[in-house]
N, C-alpha and C positions, 0 to 999 in steps of 0.2 A: 649124482651129487646130493648130499643131505641138504634139506631145507631147514637150517638151524632155527629159523623163526617159529617153526612148529614145536620144536623141543623146548624152545624158551617159553612158549605158551603153556606147554605141559607143566613145566616147573613153577610157572606163576599162578597158574589156576589150581594146581594140585601139589602144593608146596611140601617139601620135606620140612621137618622140625628144624633141622640145622644142616648146613654143608660146610665142607672144608676142602681146600685145595691140597691134593697129595701129588706132587710132581705134575704131569700133564693130565691128571685125573680130577674130576669133581666127585667128591664122596659124599653120599647123602645119609643122613641120620633120620630114620622114619619113625623113631619111637615117640609115643605120646608121653604124657606126664606120669602115666602108670608104668611105663617101660614097654607096652604093647606096640608092636610094629604096625604100620598102616599099609603094608603090602609092598611088592616089588618096585613099584614106580617111585616110591619115596625112599627106598633102601638101597637102590642099585648105584654103583659107580659108573660114570660115563667119561669118555675120552674128550678132552677139551682141545686137543691138538691131534695131528696125525702121526707123531713120533712118540715112541715110548721105548723103554728097556725092561727086561725081566725084573730088574730091581724095582721098577716102579709098580709093577703088579704085585710084588711081595709087600711093598709098602702099603698099598691099598688092602691087601689081605689082612695085614696086621691091623690097620685102622678099623676095618669092619669087624674083626674079631674083638678088639677092644670095646666096640659098641655093643657087643652081644649079637651081632648079625653074621649070617653065613656069607661067605665071600660071594658076591654077585655083581655082574657087570651088564649094563644095557648096550646092545650092539645096534647101532643106527643104520638104517638102509638095508638091513638084511645081509645075507652072506656076500653079496656082490657090492655092498655100499661103502661109505666112508670108512667104516670100522672093520673091513674085510680082513686086515692084517691082524687086528686084535682078536678077531673071531677065530681065525686059524690058530693063533698062539694059545689062546684059552682052551681050545679043544684038545690041543697037544698036552696041556698041563692038567687035563682030568675034568674039564668043566663040561657039563651037559647042556644042551639046548633046551630051552623051556619057554613056553608062552609066546609063540609068534604073533605079533599084533599089526593089524592094519590101521592106518590113520586115514580117516575118510574127510573129505572137504567138499564144500560146495558154496557158491556165492549165497549170502544171506537172502538176496532178492529173489533167488530162485526157489526159496522155501516159504516165501511170504505171500504167494498169490492166493492161497486159500486160508481163511480164517477159521480155526477150530470152533465147534460149538461152544457157546458161551460158558456152560456149566461143566464142560469136559476137562478143562485144564487151567490151573492157576499158577501164577508166580507168586511165591511167598518167601519171605526171609523174616524171621528164622523159621525153619522147618517145624511142622506140627508134630505132636507126639505120634499120630498115626503114621506120618512119614517115617519117622525113626523106627517104628515097628515094622514097616514094609521093608525098609533097608535091612534091619536086624534079621528078618526072615530069610532075606537073600544073601546073608553072610557079610553085610556091610555094617560093622559094629562101631563101638565108640572111637577106636583108633582112626577109622576112616572119616568119622564124623568130625574128629578134631582136625583133619585135614582141611575140610571145608571151612570150619570155623576160623582157622588161621590165615587163610587166603585173604590178602589185602586188596585185591582187584575187585572191580564191580562184579556182583555175584547175585544169584537167586537160586531158589529150589523150585521144582515142578511138582505139583500135586494134581492127580487126576481122578475123576470119577466116571464111571460108565453105569447108566441106569441106576443111579442113586447109591451105588456102592463104590468104595475105594477101588482105584485100579492100579495105580503106580506112582512112582516118584522119580526124581532125578535132580541133578545139580548141574548148573551152568555158570560159567564165569568167563570174563573177557580180559584179554591181554593185548594191548594196542588195538589193531584192527581184527583180531582173531578171537571168536567165541568158541569155547570148547565144552562140550557136554560130557559130563562123568557120571558114573554111578547110577545109570538108568535101571530100574527095577520095576517090573510089571508082575502083579500077583498072578500066580499060575491059573486061577479061574477066569482071569480077564485077558489072557493072552489070545491072540489071533482075532481081536474084536476091533482093532483099529486105533486103540489108544496110543500105541507107540508113534503112529503118524501124526496124531494130534499133538503129542508132546514135542515132537521135533519141530512142528510149525509154530507151536507156541514159543519154543525156545528161540526160534529164529526171529520172530516178532519182537520179543524182548531184546535180543541181541541188536537188532536194528535200532531200537530206541537208545541203546548205549553207544551207538556210533560204529559197531562192528560191521564189517563188510564180507566176512567169510565165516562160515559155520563149520566146525570140525568136531570129530569125536574119535575115540579109540575103541577098537573092537578086536577080540581075539579071533584068529582065523578059523578056528574050529566051532564057532557059535554061528551055525548055518543060518538059523532064522533071523538073527540080528543082522548078519551080513546081507541077507536077501532084502530086508526091510531098507536098509541104508542105500543099497543100489537102486531099489525101486523109487526111491525119492529123488534120484538123479545125482547122488553123491558119488564122488570117484576116490579111489585109493591114491593118495598123493605122497604117502610115505609108508615105511615098514620099519619094525624094529623087533628084535627078540632079546632074550636074556641068556647069559651063560651063568650057571650056578655050580659051584665046586662039588664034584662028586668022588674025588679021590685021585691020587697020582699026582705027577708033577711033570 
């Protein structure tokens, strides 16, 4: 059964520009002020109930087309989860599966036993220019920066250094008792040096100060190195989702 609290945390900490209810679906508009989209997470429609009709899907497709977005749905829980019937229906309508994602979680207290070296990682809001440059180099541009800026929950950014050189950046925000890390980016020359572990522990320490009890993050399943890191920290996969994007047919 899908743990909706995690998906509520995604929406709160990485919010769409606008949302609208279309029948049993929540439709997200991910465009920033320039019309650029902030990615699938803020552009996908998701099912609010378990019941739907083909006409509901058609209404969502029309709404997304009006926004200038490709028809796109989030399927929570994977092929065997809450949205299994929707997943099967969309596949039959010509939607392809894309970007399977794991949601990792761990108690905040499990990640705060070790304090990162003082100069290795900092919590900063608003992000520095160098952080924006690191994100941009990793494909996280103005549209995704706009997502961070419009979040109204407690939030901060992470900035790190290793041996006096910039190492990486990230963004973390809290919804209720859940802290969620997004947009972790480590410079290529600083990878496999331990900064990712420092960043996770610094994020957990900050989350603890905000009253959060659970640390979470999202990771695409084919990112082997990142999945290995999060597992090594004792985090467990507690949810899964993927997207269905229209590729033709009905």
